[in-house]
C-alpha positions as CSV (number, residue, x, y, z in Angstrom):
1,M,7.2,39.3,-0.6
2,D,11.1,39.5,0.1
3,G,12.5,38.3,2.9
4,P,11.6,35.2,5.5
5,L,8.0,34.0,5.8
6,A,6.3,34.8,9.1
7,P,6.4,31.3,11.6
8,A,2.8,30.6,10.8
9,A,3.5,30.7,7.2
10,R,6.2,28.7,7.1
11,R,4.7,25.8,9.4
12,E,1.9,26.1,6.9
13,L,4.0,25.8,3.9
14,V,6.5,23.0,5.6
15,A,3.1,21.1,6.2
16,T,1.8,21.3,2.2
17,M,5.5,20.3,1.2
18,A,5.2,17.2,3.6
19,A,1.9,16.4,2.8
20,M,2.9,16.3,-1.4
21,L,6.3,14.4,-0.7
22,P,4.3,10.7,-0.6
23,I,2.3,11.4,-4.0
24,S,5.9,12.7,-5.8
25,R,7.3,9.4,-4.3
26,F,4.6,7.8,-6.3
27,R,5.2,9.7,-9.4
28,A,8.7,8.9,-9.4
29,M,8.4,5.1,-9.2
30,P,8.9,3.8,-12.5
31,W,5.9,2.1,-13.9
32,I,7.4,-1.1,-14.7
33,M,7.5,-1.6,-11.5
34,V,4.2,-0.8,-10.4
35,F,3.3,-3.3,-13.2
36,E,5.6,-5.9,-11.5
37,L,3.9,-5.2,-8.3
38,A,0.5,-5.4,-9.6
39,V,1.2,-9.1,-11.6
40,T,2.8,-10.3,-8.1
41,L,-0.4,-9.4,-6.3
42,R,-2.8,-10.5,-8.8
43,K,-1.0,-14.1,-8.9
44,H,-1.6,-14.3,-5.4
45,W,-4.8,-13.4,-5.6
46,R,-5.8,-16.1,-7.9
47,L,-4.7,-18.4,-5.4
48,L,-8.4,-17.8,-3.8
49,E,-11.4,-19.0,-5.4
50,P,-13.9,-16.6,-6.6
51,N,-16.3,-17.2,-4.0
52,E,-13.3,-16.7,-1.3
53,R,-12.2,-13.3,-3.2
54,A,-16.0,-12.4,-3.0
55,R,-15.8,-12.9,0.7
56,L,-12.6,-11.3,1.9
57,A,-13.9,-8.1,-0.3
58,E,-16.7,-8.2,1.3
59,L,-15.3,-8.6,5.0
60,V,-12.6,-5.8,4.2
61,K,-15.3,-3.4,3.0
62,K,-17.7,-4.3,5.9
63,S,-14.6,-3.7,8.4
64,Q,-13.0,-0.6,6.7
65,G,-9.9,-1.5,8.0
66,R,-11.0,-2.1,11.8
67,P,-11.1,-5.7,12.8
68,A,-13.0,-4.8,15.8
69,R,-16.4,-4.1,13.5
70,L,-16.1,-7.5,12.3
71,S,-17.5,-10.4,14.7
72,P,-14.8,-13.2,15.9
73,T,-15.9,-15.8,13.2
74,E,-15.5,-12.8,10.5
75,R,-12.3,-12.3,11.8
76,R,-11.2,-15.5,11.6
77,D,-12.6,-16.0,8.2
78,V,-10.5,-13.1,7.1
79,R,-7.3,-14.7,9.1
80,R,-7.6,-17.7,7.0
81,L,-8.2,-16.1,3.5
82,V,-5.2,-13.9,4.0
83,A,-3.1,-16.8,4.9
84,K,-4.0,-18.2,1.9
85,L,-2.8,-15.5,-0.2
86,E,0.7,-16.3,1.2
87,P,1.7,-12.9,2.6
88,A,5.3,-13.5,3.3
89,V,5.7,-14.8,-0.1
90,I,4.3,-11.8,-1.4
91,A,6.4,-9.4,1.0
92,R,9.8,-11.8,-0.5
93,S,8.9,-11.2,-4.1
94,V,8.1,-7.1,-3.6
95,V,11.3,-6.5,-1.5
96,P,13.2,-6.7,-4.7
97,I,11.3,-4.2,-6.2
98,G,11.4,-1.8,-3.6
99,R,15.0,-2.0,-3.7
100,R,15.3,-1.2,-7.2
101,A,13.0,1.9,-6.8
102,T,15.0,3.2,-3.9
103,K,18.4,2.6,-5.8
104,S,17.5,4.2,-8.9
105,R,16.2,7.4,-6.8
106,R,19.3,7.7,-5.2
107,R,21.4,8.0,-8.2
108,V,19.8,10.9,-9.5
């Protein structure tokens, strides 16, 4: 097929390419950075006791990402357990990993 694509075909192609971009970005991320991220997250996950980890996993699974599916008490439990994970510390330790990933991609 020579020549320009029909508008409908062009929209479909652009949508397909846009859907693929996040996957290609993930594939381009150096594996050492993925490993560093996993180590950081594991270290913080270990701050919780085994019963707390199980409880948090249970509540996240129950909520399916929607806090409204939890009772007020369960939402309080999630907030308390997430606070113990020290999310601000996780964010500060993960930012350098992300910066290295974006800098390495820009040079290519």
